[in-house]
C-alpha positions as CSV (number, residue, x, y, z in Angstrom):
1,L,-16.9,-21.8,20.6
2,E,-18.3,-19.8,23.5
3,F,-17.1,-16.2,22.9
4,R,-16.8,-15.2,26.5
5,R,-14.5,-18.1,27.3
6,C,-12.1,-17.2,24.4
7,S,-8.9,-16.3,26.1
8,S,-5.3,-15.9,24.9
9,D,-4.5,-19.4,26.2
10,L,-7.3,-20.9,24.2
11,I,-6.2,-19.1,21.1
12,E,-2.6,-20.3,21.6
13,H,-4.0,-23.9,22.0
14,I,-6.0,-23.7,18.8
15,K,-3.1,-22.0,17.0
16,Q,-0.8,-25.0,18.0
17,E,-3.5,-27.5,17.0
18,R,-3.8,-26.0,13.6
19,L,-0.1,-26.0,13.0
20,N,0.0,-29.8,13.9
21,V,-2.3,-30.6,11.1
22,A,-1.5,-27.9,8.5
23,G,1.3,-25.5,7.5
24,A,1.8,-22.0,8.8
25,G,-0.1,-20.4,6.0
26,T,-3.2,-22.6,6.5
27,A,-3.0,-22.0,10.2
28,N,-2.8,-18.3,9.6
29,R,-6.0,-18.3,7.5
30,Y,-7.7,-20.3,10.2
31,L,-6.5,-17.8,12.8
32,A,-7.6,-14.8,10.7
33,L,-11.1,-16.3,10.5
34,I,-11.2,-16.6,14.3
35,R,-10.0,-13.0,14.7
36,A,-12.6,-11.8,12.2
37,I,-15.4,-13.6,14.0
38,L,-14.2,-12.3,17.4
39,R,-14.0,-8.7,16.2
40,K,-17.5,-9.0,14.8
41,A,-18.7,-10.4,18.2
42,R,-17.1,-7.3,19.8
43,D,-17.8,-4.5,17.3
44,E,-21.2,-5.5,15.8
45,W,-22.9,-8.0,18.0
46,E,-21.5,-6.6,21.3
47,W,-21.3,-10.1,22.8
48,I,-17.8,-9.5,24.2
49,E,-15.8,-6.5,25.3
50,R,-12.3,-7.4,24.1
51,V,-10.6,-9.6,21.6
52,P,-7.6,-11.6,22.8
53,K,-4.4,-10.9,20.8
54,I,-4.0,-13.4,18.0
55,S,-0.4,-13.5,16.7
56,M,0.2,-15.2,13.4
57,Y,2.9,-17.5,12.3
58,R,5.7,-16.1,10.2
59,E,5.4,-17.5,6.7
60,S,8.5,-18.2,4.8
61,G,8.9,-17.5,1.2
62,E,5.9,-15.4,0.2
63,R,4.5,-16.7,-3.1
64,I,4.9,-14.2,-5.9
65,R,2.8,-14.7,-9.0
66,S,2.1,-12.2,-11.8
67,L,0.7,-12.3,-15.3
68,T,2.4,-11.5,-18.6
69,R,0.7,-8.9,-20.8
70,D,-0.7,-11.8,-23.0
71,E,-2.0,-13.7,-20.0
72,F,-3.7,-10.6,-18.6
73,A,-5.2,-9.8,-22.0
74,R,-6.7,-13.3,-22.2
75,L,-8.1,-13.0,-18.6
76,Y,-9.5,-9.5,-19.2
77,R,-11.4,-10.8,-22.3
78,E,-13.0,-13.6,-20.2
79,L,-14.1,-11.6,-17.2
80,P,-17.6,-10.1,-16.8
81,E,-17.4,-6.3,-17.3
82,H,-17.4,-5.3,-13.6
83,L,-14.6,-7.7,-12.8
84,A,-12.7,-6.8,-15.9
85,D,-12.8,-3.1,-15.0
86,M,-11.7,-3.8,-11.5
87,A,-8.9,-6.1,-12.7
88,L,-7.6,-3.4,-15.2
89,F,-7.8,-0.7,-12.6
90,S,-5.9,-3.0,-10.1
91,V,-3.1,-3.7,-12.6
92,A,-3.0,0.0,-13.6
93,T,-2.7,1.3,-10.0
94,G,-1.2,-1.6,-8.0
95,L,-4.0,-1.2,-5.4
96,R,-5.1,-4.3,-3.4
97,Q,-8.6,-5.8,-3.9
98,R,-10.3,-4.2,-1.0
99,N,-9.0,-0.7,-1.9
100,V,-10.4,-1.2,-5.4
101,S,-13.7,-2.8,-4.5
102,Q,-14.4,-0.2,-1.8
103,L,-13.2,2.8,-3.8
104,K,-15.6,5.8,-3.6
105,W,-15.8,8.7,-6.0
106,K,-15.1,11.1,-3.1
107,Q,-11.6,9.5,-3.0
108,V,-11.0,10.3,-6.7
109,D,-10.0,13.7,-8.3
110,M,-10.5,13.3,-12.0
111,S,-9.1,16.6,-12.8
112,L,-5.8,15.9,-11.0
113,C,-5.7,12.3,-12.1
114,H,-5.3,11.3,-8.5
115,A,-7.0,9.0,-6.0
116,W,-6.2,8.4,-2.3
117,I,-6.8,5.6,0.2
118,E,-7.6,6.7,3.6
119,A,-5.4,5.5,6.5
120,A,-8.1,3.3,8.0
121,E,-8.4,1.5,4.7
122,H,-4.7,1.0,3.8
123,K,-2.8,-2.1,4.8
124,N,-0.1,-0.1,6.6
125,G,-2.4,2.2,8.4
126,K,-1.2,5.3,6.5
127,A,-3.0,7.3,3.9
128,H,-1.9,6.5,0.4
129,A,-1.8,8.7,-2.6
130,V,-2.4,7.1,-5.9
131,P,-1.4,8.8,-9.2
132,L,-3.8,7.6,-12.0
133,N,-2.3,6.7,-15.3
134,Q,-4.2,6.8,-18.6
135,T,-5.5,3.2,-18.2
136,A,-6.8,3.9,-14.8
137,M,-8.4,7.1,-15.9
138,G,-10.0,5.3,-18.8
139,V,-11.7,2.8,-16.4
140,L,-12.9,5.7,-14.2
141,H,-14.4,7.6,-17.2
142,K,-16.2,4.4,-18.2
143,R,-17.6,3.8,-14.7
144,R,-18.5,7.5,-13.9
145,S,-22.1,7.2,-14.7
146,I,-22.8,3.9,-13.2
147,D,-23.0,4.7,-9.5
148,S,-22.8,8.0,-7.6
149,T,-21.0,6.6,-4.4
150,Y,-18.8,3.7,-5.4
151,V,-16.6,3.4,-8.4
152,F,-17.1,-0.4,-8.8
153,T,-20.5,-1.9,-8.4
154,Y,-22.4,-5.0,-9.5
155,R,-26.2,-4.8,-9.8
156,G,-26.2,-1.5,-7.9
157,K,-24.2,-2.6,-4.9
158,P,-20.5,-2.3,-4.1
159,V,-18.5,-5.4,-5.0
160,T,-17.7,-7.3,-1.8
161,N,-16.3,-10.6,-3.2
162,V,-14.2,-11.0,-6.3
163,S,-13.3,-14.7,-5.9
164,T,-16.6,-15.8,-7.5
165,K,-17.5,-18.5,-9.9
166,A,-17.2,-15.9,-12.6
167,W,-13.6,-15.2,-11.6
168,W,-12.5,-18.9,-11.4
169,A,-14.4,-19.7,-14.7
170,A,-12.6,-16.8,-16.5
171,L,-9.2,-18.0,-15.3
172,E,-10.0,-21.5,-16.6
173,R,-11.2,-20.2,-20.0
174,A,-8.1,-18.0,-20.2
175,G,-5.9,-21.1,-19.4
176,I,-4.3,-19.4,-16.3
177,E,-3.4,-21.5,-13.4
178,D,-2.2,-20.8,-9.8
179,F,-3.5,-17.2,-9.8
180,R,-5.5,-15.3,-7.2
181,W,-7.0,-11.9,-7.3
182,H,-4.3,-10.5,-5.0
183,D,-1.7,-11.5,-7.7
184,L,-3.0,-8.6,-9.8
185,H,-1.2,-6.4,-7.2
186,H,2.0,-8.2,-8.2
187,T,1.2,-7.9,-11.9
188,F,1.2,-4.0,-11.5
């Protein structure tokens, strides 16, 4: 794909081709990848000046999946410590994966039991206040001395991917099927 030739017409053609061979959800994932690559080409690589608008298909019947307390307890026991902490915090706060994985200590007020997600980082583009319950605070107290910038790290770096072999293996060992990290948001 030559970036400079990527027009709205070409995107619409690709969009229709994807829909011809897959459902709307799969086509949307494909389009999201194209959009991410084009944004990187514009913002980081400076290969193009603008990204064509990419509209997604409306998906019918969003899949909702959550865990019971017993299922979550089994999963929690099987996860490596850094993912277990993130999963518990996600279920305790209802925050999405990126908001948890990129959470910085400067966004947390331990004395007020409060955190906030900045507008640029929140899905709807508005700042989001997060009251922290006892479970969330317990996770934060445990993680406090691990890193001075990010709340959740692995081997000294922020966690950028949670859908790892460790995640999928823990789900299998816990006997949990048809479950993604995002579903922790629903489990909240």
